[in-house]
N, C-alpha and C positions, 0 to 999 in steps of 0.2 A: 277487309277487301285488298289488292294487291295493290300500287301503283295502277296506272295506267303505262302496256308500254310501247313505244314508235317504234316501229322499226324504221331504220335507215336500210333499204336493199336497196344492194347491186346485182350482179348478174348469177348467173347458174342456179343451181338446188336448194342451197345452204336457205338464204329469203323466207323459200316455201313453208319447209319446213319447220324454222323455225316458229312460223304463225300459226302451224299444225300443230308446234307442242305445244304455243300459248294456251290455241284454244282448247287442248283436252285439260291441260290445266286449270279448266274457268277461267283465264285472261281474255281481257276485251284489248289487241290491238289494232292497233292504227299503224298503218305502211304510207311512208313516205318514199317514194318511190319514184327513179333519178330517172332522167328521160335519158333513152338514148343507153340506154344500164340495165331499167328492172322490168323483167317478163312483166309486159301486161298481159299477161293470163293469170298470172299469180296476184291480182288485185280487183278483179269478177267477183263483183259482188260482196265486196268484204269493203272496211272503212278505210279510204285512203286519200292523197293527194300526190298529185301529182305535180314536179320544179325541174328547171334544168339548174346544171350543179351548180352552176353561179349564181342561183337566186338563193341569198342567204338567208337573205330578209321574208324572201315568202316561206321560205321550211322555216324559221326559227314561229312562223306565226301562223303557218299550220299546223305547229305540233299544239303550240298555247292553245288554239282553238280547238282543236280533240279534246284536249287537257290532258295532256301526259305528259310525265312526272318523271320517267327514266327512259332513256333512246340506248338504242341498241346496234350498233353498226357491220351489217354481217353481207358474206359477195363480196368480188374483185368488181374495182371501179374500175377503169381506165384513165388513167392520169391523161388529162390534158393540157390543150399549148395555153400560153395567156391568151390568143386571139379568138380560141375558139372557147374559152372558159367564158367571157362575157360578163365578168363578174359587178354585182349591184354595188349599190354604193358601201353597204355590211359588209359584203367580199371586200369589195377593194380597199375599205380599210383595215382586214382583219391580213389583206396578202402586204399590203404597207407597212403594216409592224412586224411582221416577218419575215414576208419575202416569202417566194414559191423557188426560186431557181435553190435556193441558198437549202433546202433540204432535202435528203431524199424520201424515201413513202413511209417510217418510222415517224422519223422528225416532223415532217408534214401531216402524219393521222394525231401524234398526241399532241400536237399546236391546236388543230382541228378539235380534239377532246378537250382541248382546257376551254376551246371558245364556247361549247355548250355548255357546261360545266360554268361557267361565268356567264348564261344568257337559264343560268338557275336549273335545267339539266342534270341530272343525276345518269350519267354513262354508267352502262353493265356490260360485261363479256356475254360474247356468245354462249360461250361456258358454263357463265354461269345460268341460265336458261333452260341450255341443251348440254349439260349434265354428261346427260349418255350417250352424247359423239364424241365425248372427247378420249383420246386414243389409251387406251390401258399399256402395262409393264406387258412384255411377251406376242407371240405369236396370234394373229388374227389369223385363223383355219387353221391347216395341217401342218404343210408343208415350210420347213423349219433350215435358213440357211447354211449352210454350210464355210466352215474354214474360212474357203477363202473370201466368198460372203462379208464374213463377218469382219476380215480386216478391210476389206473395202469397207463394212458400216465405218467402224470405226477413222479412215480417213476420208470417210466425208463430210464425219461430224465436225473434225477437229476443221476444214475446208470453208463447213457453211457458216460454223461460230465463226469464220475471219471474218467471209464476206459481212456473216451480218453486223457484224463491227464496227466496218465504214455504211453499214444502211445501204447496202447494193441486193440481196434477196437472201429468200429461205432455202433454197436447193443445189446441189449436185448430182452428178452423173458418174463414180468410181466404175471402172476395172481392172483387177489386175492392181488396184493403187495408184492407175492413171486415171484422172482428172476429165474425163470428155469432154463436160463441159457443165455451167454454169449462172445459174438463173440470175437475169438481170428487168428488165422492166419488158423482156418477152416473153417468161412466166412460163409455167412449170408444160404448160403444152408443148410449148414451141424447143425445151429446154429435153424433153425427152425423144420430139422427133429428132432433133441436131445430133446428139448423142448415139439414138439409133443407128445412125448412117456412119457414124466414127466407130464403132463398138469392130471386133476380129470379128471370122466367122467362125460358126459352130458352135459348140453348146449354148446354151443361156450362161451371161456372165455380165458383170455389171449389176449393179445397185443404184437405185435416186433414194438420196438422205435428202429427209426436209425437215426444218430447227427452224425455233421459233429465234430472232434476232437479239441476241445477247442486251438482256437490258429492254428491250423490247416491250413498248407499253399494250398488254396482252387484251385489254380490251376492244380492241379492234388489228384485223388483218392474220388473225393466229395460220400456221399454217394448215390444211386441208388437202385431205385424199380420196377419192371417191372410186363409185366401179369404172366411170371414165379414164381414171388413173391406173388402175389396172386395167383395163382392153390395152392401153395406150402402149404401156412397158412393154406386157406379154406380147403388143406388136414389134416392139422396138426391138423384140431380143432379149429382153433383160432377166436377169433371173428375180428381182424383188424389189423392193421396198420398205426402207425404212424410217419413220416417225419418231419424232420425240415425244415421250411415252408423257402424261402427264399436262404438256403445252402442246396438241395440236388435234383435230380433229378429225374424226373416221365417217362418211355421209354412207347410210345404211350400211352396219357394220358386218351383217349376217349376209349380205348380199355380199359386197368386197369378199366376204369370205371363199364366200360360195364361187364366185369372177376364179380368185386369186390356184383356190383347188384345183379348180378346171382347167385352168393356166397351166399349172403348175410354176407359177410363181410365189414366191415368201409376203403374205405383208404383217412388221413387227415393229412393236414400241420401246423403243430404246432409250436408257438416259443418256442425258447429254455425255455426262464422261466415260461412254461403256458402251461393246457393238451388242451385246446381247447381255 
């Protein structure tokens, strides 16, 4: 029998997809729901416990009481201020040891993974459980990027890798070689909206590029796109989306392909060093 999986659930649809995949595969998952982040509808009638983000001791206890051996982190979580976090003694000791302001997202998440491992849990990546969501190489759908878009993809990958090396973000929007915006703490949706206001008028141009950070702890916070991303990119007047094949997730791939084709935009998985 597989080890019981604990799902530390952030926001969005990915936690639900992971839970359903576990159930379909014969696993009995347990959800650790985060107050203010996890969708309450996700945990109706399923094994779960609610904790606030700073209650580390309660979280570890809930996972152990549920018989959890493996843990997966999935879904975005807004980074709180230290004041709003209100850490318990266990969390306060962690923050005192590693610091909070000294880390970007990846640094902090890597430290959290190590803390879970020190507590005896095996941390697994969402892509290990949801392998069907991992972005493939090539186009998802039928729309292909033209040469101008391919050049923007190459530029975007270089920008995102530079951002990632500084642990800043995982996305950028590029139009005709010009960087319209980069992703930081505001997230991808805000980046797309901002870039859409800056792009030139006329036919669809510009590309959203998302890739993992160099050396990123891939068991947490892999880049992800879904139907909502496609809709926002289309509304912003961009030409398409490029994501790193094998290192990003596409939620509901068939529907993403259908919506992208309908909107006339491309979605493509690319290698980190090549545009298409």
